[in-house]
C-alpha positions in Angstrom: 23.6 12.6 21.7 22.9 14.1 25.1 22.4 11.7 28.1 18.7 12.7 28.3 18.2 12.0 24.6 20.1 8.8 24.9 18.0 7.6 27.8 14.8 8.4 25.8 16.0 6.6 22.8 16.9 3.5 24.9 13.5 3.6 26.5 11.8 3.8 23.1 13.8 0.8 21.9 12.9 -1.2 25.0 9.2 -0.2 24.7 9.1 -1.4 21.1 10.7 -4.7 22.3 8.1 -5.1 25.0 5.2 -4.2 22.7 6.3 -6.7 20.1 6.5 -9.5 22.7 3.0 -8.7 23.8 1.7 -8.6 20.2 3.5 -11.8 19.3 1.9 -13.7 22.2 -1.8 -14.2 22.8 -1.2 -13.6 26.5 1.9 -13.0 28.4 3.0 -12.0 32.0 5.3 -9.3 33.1 7.7 -12.0 34.4 7.8 -13.7 31.0 8.4 -10.4 29.3 11.4 -9.8 31.6 12.8 -13.3 30.8 12.4 -13.0 27.1 13.5 -9.4 26.7 16.4 -9.4 29.3 15.0 -6.3 30.8 14.7 -5.9 34.6 11.3 -6.4 36.2 10.9 -2.7 37.3 11.7 -1.6 33.8 9.2 -3.9 32.3 6.5 -2.8 34.8 7.1 0.8 34.0 6.9 0.2 30.3 3.8 -1.9 30.6 2.1 0.7 32.7 2.7 3.3 30.0 1.4 1.0 27.3 -1.8 0.4 29.3 -2.2 4.1 29.8 -1.8 4.6 26.0 -4.5 2.0 25.4 -2.2 -0.4 23.5 -2.1 -3.1 26.1 -4.7 -4.4 28.7 -4.6 -6.7 31.7 -7.0 -9.6 31.4 -6.8 -11.3 34.8 -4.7 -13.9 36.6 -3.0 -16.8 34.7 -2.0 -20.2 35.9 0.4 -20.4 38.9 3.6 -22.4 38.6 3.9 -22.7 42.4 3.9 -19.1 43.4 1.5 -16.1 43.1 -0.7 -16.3 40.0 0.6 -13.8 37.4 -1.5 -11.0 35.9 -1.7 -11.7 32.1 -1.4 -9.0 29.4 -2.5 -8.9 25.8 -2.3 -6.5 22.9 -5.4 -4.3 22.7 -6.1 -3.4 19.0 -9.7 -2.1 19.6 -8.8 1.0 21.5 -7.0 2.7 18.7 -8.1 3.2 15.0 -6.7 4.2 11.6 -8.3 5.4 8.4 -6.8 4.2 5.2 -7.6 5.9 1.8 -7.0 4.5 -1.6 -7.2 7.7 -3.7 -7.9 6.2 -7.2 -8.8 7.9 -10.4 -12.1 6.1 -10.5 -13.1 5.8 -6.9 -12.1 7.1 -3.4 -12.1 4.0 -1.3 -11.7 4.3 2.5 -11.6 1.9 5.4 -11.7 2.3 9.2 -9.4 -0.3 10.8 -8.1 -1.3 14.2 -4.5 -1.9 15.1 -4.7 -5.5 13.8 -5.6 -4.1 10.4 -9.1 -5.5 10.7 -11.6 -3.5 8.7 -14.5 -2.1 10.8 -16.2 0.1 8.2 -15.8 1.0 4.5 -16.8 3.9 2.3 -16.5 4.2 -1.5 -17.5 7.1 -3.8 -16.6 8.2 -7.3 -13.5 10.4 -7.5 -14.7 12.8 -10.2 -11.2 13.7 -11.3 -12.7 16.4 -13.5 -13.6 18.4 -10.4 -10.0 19.2 -10.0 -7.7 19.0 -6.9 -10.0 20.9 -4.5 -13.0 18.9 -5.6 -11.2 15.6 -5.1 -9.9 16.7 -1.7 -13.4 17.7 -0.6 -14.7 14.3 -1.6 -11.9 12.7 0.2 -12.7 14.7 3.3 -16.3 13.5 3.0 -15.2 9.8 3.0 -13.0 10.4 6.0 -15.7 12.1 8.0 -18.2 9.3 7.3 -15.7 6.8 8.6 -14.8 8.9 11.6 -18.5 9.2 12.5 -18.6 5.4 12.8 -16.4 5.7 16.0 -19.0 7.8 17.9 -17.6 8.7 21.3 -14.3 7.1 20.4 -13.4 9.6 17.8 -10.4 10.8 19.9 -9.0 7.3 19.5 -8.4 7.8 15.8 -4.7 7.9 15.3 -4.4 9.3 11.8 -5.1 9.0 8.1 -2.9 7.1 5.7 -3.4 7.7 1.9 -2.2 5.9 -1.2 -2.0 8.4 -4.2 -1.0 7.9 -7.8 1.9 10.2 -8.8 5.4 11.4 -8.1 5.6 12.1 -4.3 8.3 14.5 -3.3 9.1 13.4 0.2 11.2 16.4 1.0 8.5 18.9 0.1 5.6 16.5 1.2 3.6 17.2 -2.0 2.4 15.3 -5.0 4.9 16.9 -7.4 3.2 15.5 -10.5 0.3 13.1 -11.1 -0.4 12.4 -14.8 -3.5 10.4 -13.9 -5.0 13.3 -11.9 -3.3 16.1 -14.0 -2.0 17.6 -10.8 1.2 19.6 -10.3 2.6 20.5 -6.8 -0.6 19.3 -5.0 -0.4 19.9 -1.3 -2.7 17.2 0.1 -1.7 17.5 3.7 -1.8 21.3 3.6 -5.4 21.3 2.4 -6.8 18.5 4.7 -4.9 19.2 7.9 -6.8 22.3 8.9 -10.1 20.4 8.3 -9.1 17.2 10.1 -6.6 18.1 12.8 -5.2 14.6 12.6 -1.8 13.2 11.4 -1.9 12.6 7.6 0.7 10.5 5.8 0.6 9.7 2.1 2.8 8.1 -0.4 2.9 6.7 -3.9 0.2 4.0 -4.3 2.6 1.3 -5.3 5.1 1.9 -2.5 2.2 2.0 -0.1 1.0 -1.4 -1.5 4.6 -2.7 -1.0 4.4 -1.6 2.7 1.1 -3.4 3.1 2.8 -6.6 1.8 5.8 -5.9 4.0 3.7 -5.7 7.2 0.8 -8.1 6.5 1.7 -10.1 3.4 4.7 -11.7 1.7 7.0 -9.5 3.9 6.6 -12.1 6.6 8.5 -14.5 4.3 10.7 -12.3 2.2 12.9 -9.3 3.0 13.7 -8.4 -0.6 10.8 -8.2 -3.0 9.2 -5.8 -5.5 5.5 -4.9 -5.6 4.3 -4.1 -9.2 1.0 -2.2 -9.4 -0.7 -2.7 -12.8 -3.9 -0.6 -12.8 -4.7 2.6 -14.6 -1.0 3.2 -14.5 2.1 1.1 -13.6 4.5 1.5 -10.7 6.9 -0.5 -8.6 7.5 -0.5 -4.8 10.9 -1.9 -4.1 11.7 -3.4 -0.7 15.4 -4.1 0.1 16.4 -5.7 3.4 12.9 -4.9 4.8 13.1 -1.2 3.9 11.4 0.7 1.0 13.7 2.2 -1.6 12.8 5.9 -1.7 15.4 7.6 -3.9 16.8 11.1 -3.4 13.5 12.9 -3.3 11.3 9.9 -2.6 10.4 9.3 -6.2 12.0 5.9 -6.9 9.9 3.2 -8.5 8.4 4.9 -11.6 8.6 1.6 -13.4 5.8 2.4 -15.8 7.9 5.2 -17.4 10.8 3.1 -18.7 10.8 3.2 -22.5 10.2 -0.2 -24.1 9.5 1.0 -27.7 11.7 4.0 -28.6 9.9 4.5 -32.0 6.4 3.9 -30.7 3.6 6.2 -31.8 1.7 5.4 -28.5 2.0 8.4 -26.2 2.0 8.0 -22.5 0.2 10.4 -20.2 3.6 11.6 -19.0 4.2 13.0 -22.5 6.8 10.4 -23.6 6.2 7.7 -26.2 6.5 3.9 -25.8 6.5 3.8 -22.0 5.6 0.5 -20.4 2.6 2.2 -18.8 1.3 3.2 -22.3 1.7 -0.4 -23.5 0.7 -2.6 -20.5 -1.5 -0.6 -18.0 -5.3 -0.9 -17.9 -5.7 2.4 -19.8 -3.1 1.2 -22.3 -4.8 -2.1 -22.9 -8.2 -0.4 -23.4 -6.6 2.2 -25.8 -4.9 -0.5 -27.9 -8.1 -2.4 -28.3 -10.0 0.8 -29.1 -7.5 1.6 -31.9 -7.9 -1.8 -33.4 -11.7 -1.5 -33.5 -11.5 2.1 -34.9 -9.5 0.6 -37.7 -12.3 -1.8 -38.6 -11.3 -5.0 -36.7 -14.1 -7.4 -35.7 -14.5 -8.4 -32.1 -17.1 -9.3 -29.5 -15.8 -6.2 -27.7 -18.1 -4.1 -29.7 -21.1 -5.9 -28.2 -19.6 -5.8 -24.7 -19.2 -2.0 -24.8 -22.6 -1.4 -26.5 -20.8 -0.1 -29.6 -19.5 2.8 -27.6 -15.7 2.6 -27.6 -15.5 5.2 -24.9 -17.0 2.5 -22.6 -14.3 0.0 -23.4 -12.2 -1.2 -20.4 -9.2 -3.5 -19.9 -11.5 -5.8 -17.9 -13.7 -6.2 -21.0 -10.6 -7.0 -23.1 -9.5 -9.6 -20.6 -12.9 -11.2 -20.5 -13.2 -11.3 -24.3 -9.7 -12.9 -24.5 -10.8 -15.6 -22.1 -13.7 -16.3 -24.4 -11.3 -16.8 -27.3 -11.7 -13.5 -29.0 -8.7 -13.2 -31.3 -8.4 -9.4 -31.2 -8.7 -9.2 -27.4 -6.3 -12.1 -26.9 -3.6 -10.5 -29.1 -4.0 -7.1 -27.3 -3.9 -8.6 -23.8 -1.1 -11.1 -24.6 1.1 -8.3 -26.1 0.5 -6.1 -23.0 1.3 -8.9 -20.6 4.4 -9.8 -22.6 5.7 -6.2 -22.4 5.0 -6.3 -18.7 7.0 -9.5 -18.4 9.9 -7.9 -20.3 9.9 -5.0 -17.8 9.7 -7.3 -14.8 12.7 -9.3 -16.2 14.7 -6.1 -16.1 13.7 -5.5 -12.5 14.7 -9.0 -11.6 18.1 -8.6 -13.3 18.7 -5.2 -11.5 17.6 -6.0 -8.0 17.8 -9.8 -7.6 14.6 -10.0 -5.5 13.2 -13.1 -3.8 9.7 -12.4 -5.1 7.7 -10.1 -7.5 4.2 -9.3 -6.2 1.8 -8.1 -8.8 -1.3 -6.1 -7.8 -3.7 -3.6 -9.3 -6.9 -3.9 -11.3 -5.4 -5.6 -14.3 -4.4 -8.6 -12.2 -8.1 -9.5 -11.9 -7.5 -11.1 -15.3 -5.8 -14.0 -13.4 -3.9 -16.7 -15.3 -4.2 -15.0 -18.7 -1.8 -12.3 -17.2 0.3 -14.3 -14.9 1.0 -17.2 -17.3 2.3 -14.8 -19.9 4.4 -12.8 -17.4 6.0 -15.9 -16.0 6.8 -17.4 -19.4 8.3 -14.1 -20.6 10.4 -13.7 -17.4 11.6 -17.3 -17.9 12.7 -16.5 -21.5 14.3 -13.1 -20.9 15.6 -12.7 -17.3 19.0 -14.1 -16.4 18.3 -17.7 -15.3 20.8 -17.7 -12.5 19.1 -14.7 -11.0 15.4 -15.4 -11.8 15.1 -19.2 -11.3 14.1 -18.9 -7.7 12.1 -15.7 -8.0 8.4 -16.3 -7.2 5.8 -14.2 -9.1 2.8 -13.9 -6.9 -0.6 -12.0 -6.8 -0.9 -9.3 -4.2 -2.0 -10.6 -0.8 -5.1 -8.4 -0.5 -6.2 -8.2 -4.1 -8.3 -5.1 -4.8 -7.7 -4.0 -1.2 -3.9 -4.0 -1.5 -3.6 -0.2 -1.7 -6.0 0.6 1.1 -4.3 -1.9 3.4 -1.0 -0.4 2.6 -2.5 3.0 3.5 -3.5 1.7 6.8 0.1 0.5 7.3 1.4 4.0 6.9 -0.2 4.9 10.3 0.1 1.5 11.8 3.9 1.6 11.6 4.0 5.0 13.3 1.9 3.8 16.2 3.6 0.4 16.7 7.0 2.0 16.3 6.0 4.5 18.9 6.8 7.5 16.7 4.0 9.4 18.3 1.6 8.9 21.2 -1.8 7.4 20.5 -4.5 10.1 20.3 -2.1 12.9 19.8 -2.9 15.8 17.6 -0.8 16.6 14.5 2.4 18.3 15.6 2.4 16.6 19.0 4.1 13.4 17.8 6.4 12.0 20.4 7.7 8.6 21.6 6.2 7.1 24.7 8.1 8.2 27.7 
């Protein structure tokens, strides 16, 4: 590393340190930053001046004197910079406008209309983004970027969605399509890994450094956090937990084309399909009434609700799906020895009927010496887990000073 590059790198590390101290304290003076960081007063002043210029920090007036001159106090300023997070789901496109404390300022939600194809879905995504951006009025140049959670195999090297069975996409170039329209940084990743990042920054990550986030919705995936870092794999495709085979002779085909995948057996779509097959074969259930005798309307939520009411068919279907999920999670625990398993996604809205079965299955099947201290928890943000993770994709870039606030795409640079 050249002397110039080395100096810039050290400045960046020092700036991160100073910004963290300011964020961690309600108010703080330059003198206290110098004491806590070990940096010289001139260095702290120069860094603080840059952070004020970037709109990340503000001066709020004089504090209490300890015998000398009253110090000027500083605080983190989250409301000068903004982020848009998008949860690109197969049913809805859900977007939020948030500040740098991840506080939601505005929300937009529209149907995805998967049948409109890649370009149709992207145009609808652009509409959501534009509606949220319009909320900023004259502060639109304070928007730092777009974070997106997407279901599918994300090739990090090529920056594309290589395959999404839920959307029926192959080699989908999200950034390539949206960038010319938005002229803003766009970062996207697999929805479950994004959820895990949200937990890492705002949720259980404050307590645990090694945990696995399992997303059980239309599909199933796992976001694996090891020593505070996401496990990506060679091409960024690690965590396809839903596509491990649990029934090798199964007649139930997964959307990936294989048979007997965990996703086919335990996901929301898998639960609805299993109940539908039972009803098509003449089984009796209150589910027929709940779906108005139209099996195409049957959902996993209906199955869960019917099971809670004591419907035998619904109970058996949901219990079996939760048991398969517990078996899969037992394998994750044995492989990775995590401190916690965090389960999110639409199916978790079933509550205890899911979690009780998963916990009892893990207790019966995972190695006790590995699993006995593992907590199995619901996602911190419930239905908002994916979109909060999407916000974190940009948040970490800004707070790690990977590019200047307000910069256009391609101008990313550390504060200097």
